[in-house]
C-alpha positions as CSV (number, residue, x, y, z in Angstrom):
1,M,11.0,-0.8,10.2
2,L,13.1,0.4,7.3
3,D,12.8,-1.7,4.2
4,I,16.4,-1.7,3.0
5,V,15.9,-4.1,0.2
6,G,12.8,-2.2,-1.2
7,L,14.9,1.1,-0.8
8,L,17.8,-0.3,-2.8
9,Q,15.5,-1.5,-5.5
10,T,13.7,1.7,-5.9
11,E,16.5,4.1,-5.5
12,K,19.4,2.5,-7.2
13,D,19.1,4.6,-10.4
14,E,19.8,7.6,-8.2
15,F,23.0,6.3,-6.8
16,T,26.5,7.1,-7.7
17,R,28.6,4.5,-9.5
18,S,30.2,3.3,-6.3
19,E,26.8,3.0,-4.6
20,R,25.3,1.1,-7.6
21,A,28.1,-1.3,-7.3
22,L,27.4,-1.9,-3.7
23,T,23.7,-2.2,-4.4
24,E,24.2,-4.8,-7.0
25,I,26.3,-6.9,-4.7
26,V,23.8,-6.8,-1.9
27,L,20.7,-7.4,-4.1
28,A,22.4,-10.3,-6.0
29,D,22.8,-12.4,-2.8
30,V,21.4,-10.8,0.4
31,D,22.4,-13.9,2.4
32,R,25.9,-13.6,1.3
33,A,26.0,-9.9,1.9
34,L,25.0,-10.3,5.5
35,K,28.0,-12.6,6.2
36,M,30.5,-9.9,4.7
37,S,32.5,-7.6,6.8
38,I,32.7,-4.0,5.8
39,V,36.2,-4.7,4.3
40,D,34.9,-7.7,2.4
41,L,32.1,-5.7,0.9
42,A,34.2,-2.8,-0.1
43,A,36.8,-5.0,-1.7
44,R,34.1,-6.8,-3.8
45,A,32.7,-3.4,-5.0
46,D,36.2,-2.0,-5.6
47,V,35.5,0.9,-3.2
48,S,36.9,2.0,0.2
49,P,35.3,1.1,3.6
50,P,34.6,4.7,4.3
51,T,32.5,4.7,1.0
52,V,30.5,1.8,2.4
53,T,29.9,3.8,5.6
54,R,28.7,6.7,3.7
55,F,26.5,4.5,1.6
56,C,24.9,3.1,4.8
57,R,24.2,6.5,6.1
58,R,22.6,7.6,2.9
59,L,20.2,4.7,3.5
60,G,19.3,6.1,6.9
61,C,21.5,3.6,8.8
62,D,23.8,4.8,11.6
63,S,26.6,2.4,10.8
64,Y,27.5,-0.6,8.8
65,A,26.4,-2.9,11.6
66,D,23.1,-1.0,11.7
67,F,22.8,-1.5,7.9
68,K,23.3,-5.3,8.4
69,V,20.7,-5.5,11.1
70,R,18.1,-3.7,9.0
71,L,19.1,-5.8,5.9
72,A,18.5,-8.9,7.9
73,Q,15.1,-7.7,9.0
74,S,14.2,-6.9,5.4
75,R,15.4,-10.1,4.3
76,F,13.3,-12.0,6.9
77,V,10.1,-10.3,5.9
78,G,8.6,-11.7,2.7
79,Q,11.2,-14.2,2.1
80,R,9.3,-15.9,-0.8
81,Y,9.5,-12.7,-2.8
82,F,13.3,-12.8,-3.1
83,A,13.3,-16.0,-5.1
84,P,9.8,-16.8,-6.3
85,A,9.2,-20.3,-7.3
86,A,8.8,-20.9,-11.1
87,G,5.2,-21.0,-12.2
88,P,3.0,-21.2,-15.2
89,T,3.7,-18.9,-18.1
90,S,1.1,-19.8,-20.9
91,A,-2.4,-18.3,-20.5
92,R,-3.9,-21.8,-20.5
93,E,-1.6,-23.0,-17.7
94,I,-2.3,-19.8,-15.8
95,A,-6.0,-20.2,-16.3
96,Q,-5.8,-23.8,-15.1
97,G,-4.0,-22.8,-11.9
98,V,-6.4,-19.9,-11.2
99,V,-9.5,-22.0,-11.7
100,N,-8.1,-24.9,-9.7
101,G,-7.3,-22.7,-6.9
102,I,-10.8,-21.1,-6.9
103,Q,-12.4,-24.5,-7.0
104,S,-10.3,-26.0,-4.1
105,T,-10.9,-22.9,-2.2
106,I,-14.7,-23.1,-2.4
107,Y,-14.8,-26.8,-1.6
108,E,-12.5,-26.2,1.3
109,T,-14.8,-23.4,2.5
110,F,-17.8,-25.7,2.5
111,D,-15.9,-28.4,4.4
112,H,-14.9,-26.1,7.1
113,M,-18.0,-23.8,7.3
114,D,-19.6,-23.3,10.7
115,F,-23.2,-23.6,9.7
116,D,-24.5,-22.9,13.2
117,A,-22.7,-19.6,13.2
118,V,-24.2,-18.8,9.7
119,E,-27.6,-19.4,11.2
120,R,-26.8,-17.2,14.2
121,A,-25.4,-14.5,11.8
122,A,-28.5,-14.6,9.7
123,E,-30.8,-14.3,12.8
124,S,-28.8,-11.4,13.9
125,I,-29.0,-9.5,10.7
126,I,-32.7,-10.2,10.3
127,G,-33.3,-8.9,13.7
128,A,-31.3,-5.8,13.3
129,N,-32.8,-2.4,12.6
130,F,-29.8,-1.5,10.5
131,L,-26.6,-3.2,9.2
132,L,-23.2,-1.7,8.6
133,A,-20.7,-3.8,6.4
134,Y,-17.0,-3.0,7.1
135,G,-13.8,-3.9,5.3
136,S,-10.7,-2.2,4.1
137,G,-7.4,-2.6,2.3
138,G,-8.3,-4.7,-0.8
139,A,-10.4,-7.9,-0.9
140,S,-12.0,-7.1,2.4
141,S,-13.3,-3.7,1.3
142,T,-14.7,-5.4,-1.8
143,M,-16.5,-7.9,0.5
144,A,-18.1,-5.0,2.5
145,T,-19.6,-3.5,-0.8
146,E,-20.5,-7.0,-2.0
147,T,-22.5,-7.4,1.2
148,E,-24.4,-4.3,0.7
149,A,-25.1,-5.3,-2.8
150,R,-26.4,-8.9,-1.7
151,L,-28.6,-7.6,1.1
152,F,-30.2,-4.3,0.0
153,R,-32.0,-6.5,-2.7
154,L,-33.6,-8.4,0.1
155,G,-35.2,-5.2,1.5
156,L,-32.7,-4.8,4.4
157,R,-31.3,-1.5,5.5
158,V,-27.5,-1.9,4.9
159,T,-24.6,0.4,4.0
160,S,-20.9,-0.4,3.6
161,C,-18.0,1.5,4.9
162,I,-14.4,1.1,4.0
163,D,-12.9,4.2,5.7
164,H,-11.3,3.5,9.1
165,Q,-12.1,6.8,10.7
166,V,-15.7,6.7,9.4
167,Q,-16.0,3.1,10.7
168,L,-15.1,4.2,14.1
169,M,-17.4,7.2,14.1
170,R,-20.3,5.1,12.8
171,A,-19.7,2.4,15.3
172,A,-19.9,5.1,18.0
173,S,-22.9,6.8,16.7
174,A,-25.1,3.9,15.5
175,P,-28.5,3.6,17.0
176,A,-29.5,0.6,19.2
177,G,-30.4,-2.3,17.2
178,T,-27.6,-1.9,14.6
179,A,-25.4,-5.0,13.7
180,I,-22.0,-4.9,12.0
181,I,-20.6,-7.5,9.6
182,A,-16.8,-7.0,9.2
183,F,-14.3,-8.7,6.9
184,S,-10.6,-9.2,7.3
185,L,-8.4,-11.7,5.3
186,S,-5.6,-11.5,7.7
187,G,-7.4,-10.7,10.9
188,N,-4.7,-8.2,11.7
189,N,-6.3,-5.0,10.6
190,L,-5.8,-3.1,13.8
191,P,-7.8,0.1,13.0
192,L,-10.7,-2.2,12.1
193,V,-10.2,-4.2,15.2
194,K,-10.5,-0.8,17.2
195,A,-13.6,0.2,15.4
196,M,-15.1,-3.3,16.3
197,A,-14.1,-2.9,19.9
198,V,-15.9,0.5,20.0
199,A,-19.0,-1.2,18.6
200,G,-18.9,-3.8,21.4
201,E,-18.7,-1.0,24.0
202,Y,-22.0,0.4,22.6
203,G,-23.6,-3.1,22.6
204,L,-23.8,-3.5,18.8
205,T,-24.0,-7.0,17.4
206,R,-20.6,-7.9,15.6
207,I,-20.5,-10.6,12.9
208,V,-16.9,-11.0,11.9
209,V,-15.6,-13.0,8.9
210,T,-12.0,-13.6,9.5
211,R,-9.0,-15.9,10.4
212,S,-9.6,-17.8,13.8
213,G,-7.5,-16.7,16.7
214,S,-6.7,-13.3,15.2
215,P,-7.3,-9.9,16.9
216,M,-10.3,-9.5,14.6
217,A,-11.8,-12.8,15.7
218,G,-11.5,-11.7,19.3
219,E,-14.0,-8.8,18.6
220,A,-16.7,-11.1,17.2
221,D,-20.1,-11.9,18.8
222,V,-20.6,-14.3,15.9
223,L,-17.5,-15.6,14.2
224,L,-17.5,-17.0,10.6
225,P,-14.0,-18.3,10.3
226,I,-12.0,-18.4,7.1
227,N,-8.8,-20.3,7.7
228,R,-7.0,-20.8,4.4
229,R,-3.2,-20.8,3.8
230,E,-2.0,-18.7,0.8
231,D,-0.6,-20.3,-2.3
232,A,3.2,-20.4,-2.9
233,D,2.6,-18.7,-6.3
234,I,3.1,-15.1,-5.3
235,L,2.1,-13.8,-8.8
236,R,-1.4,-15.5,-8.6
237,P,-4.2,-13.2,-7.1
238,T,-5.2,-14.8,-3.9
239,P,-8.1,-17.2,-4.1
240,S,-9.0,-16.6,-0.5
241,R,-11.4,-13.9,-1.5
242,Y,-13.6,-16.6,-3.1
243,A,-14.0,-18.1,0.4
244,F,-15.3,-14.8,1.5
245,L,-17.6,-14.6,-1.5
246,A,-19.0,-18.1,-0.9
247,T,-19.6,-17.3,2.7
248,I,-21.5,-14.1,1.7
249,D,-23.7,-16.0,-0.8
250,V,-24.5,-18.7,1.7
251,L,-25.4,-16.1,4.3
252,A,-27.3,-14.1,1.8
253,Q,-29.5,-17.0,0.7
254,T,-30.1,-18.1,4.2
255,I,-31.3,-14.6,5.1
256,A,-33.5,-14.5,2.0
257,T,-35.0,-17.9,2.9
258,R,-35.8,-16.8,6.4
259,L,-37.3,-13.5,5.2
260,G,-39.4,-15.3,2.6
261,S,-42.1,-13.2,1.0
262,S,-40.8,-9.8,2.0
263,A,-37.4,-10.5,0.3
264,V,-39.2,-11.9,-2.8
265,A,-41.3,-8.7,-2.9
266,S,-38.2,-6.5,-2.8
267,M,-36.5,-8.5,-5.6
268,R,-39.6,-8.6,-7.7
269,R,-39.7,-4.7,-7.6
270,I,-36.0,-4.5,-8.6
271,K,-36.5,-7.0,-11.5
272,H,-39.6,-5.0,-12.7
273,Q,-37.6,-1.9,-13.0
274,L,-34.7,-3.6,-14.7
275,V,-36.8,-5.3,-17.3
276,V,-38.7,-2.1,-18.0
277,N,-35.6,0.3,-18.0
278,R,-32.7,-1.9,-19.0
279,D,-33.2,-4.8,-21.4
280,G,-36.8,-6.2,-21.3
281,D,-35.2,-9.6,-20.5
282,D,-36.6,-11.3,-17.4
283,T,-33.8,-14.0,-17.6
284,Q,-30.9,-11.5,-16.8
285,P,-29.3,-11.3,-13.3
286,L,-30.8,-9.0,-10.7
287,G,-28.1,-6.3,-11.2
288,D,-25.2,-6.0,-13.7
């Protein structure tokens, strides 16, 4: 679907004077522009109707009617980005909003966490010969690499993968006894859904952290649901990723507790090398 609004915003400096006039009228009030006839728009921009038609064709539209259809589609998608609500401006106010959002997200995650599913996920990971952590696109790819960081310390064989094609290939070639844990904030990452479907065809255990009822959730053998609505403030980085981090930490400690002495032995070896080779301080974190 052609993003007319985005195209007007990015290309307006390359337009002629008449085209810039039309662009400014449309972007100033998209809803009003949608109600205008070609004659009305031409009159407001002080150009001729044929100029409007040529403008529409330059944007990749067949006609003015096609332009209005595509403009309406572009207007419908991401409406809150057209007139974002006023938010905090000072660093202190911004910090307060960010921290409050993180706190509420973490408490909400605890209140809605499926602890039986966490136990099943931990058992599946402990019982697996090898673990693949999948995610892509932003926060989800970060969660995949974070899972690798949390679990290799416990002595588990784990690797992360954030490339869709490699995810598909690894799902197809993974040996028996492999488990996959996959992350998706939206649940609508269709290439990742496909990779998980392929994993299911080969009998791999699939642990999925995502939105309930989503295509990704449909590919889960063990679902760890994250169902959080995004904040209205579009400028604030999404606090939903903290729900994922909390879930990973809960899962990692559950696994560590079940592994017991073998996990402790692995962490002790890591700590020994960090103390000897990094800072000589046993109180520092197990990493950096």
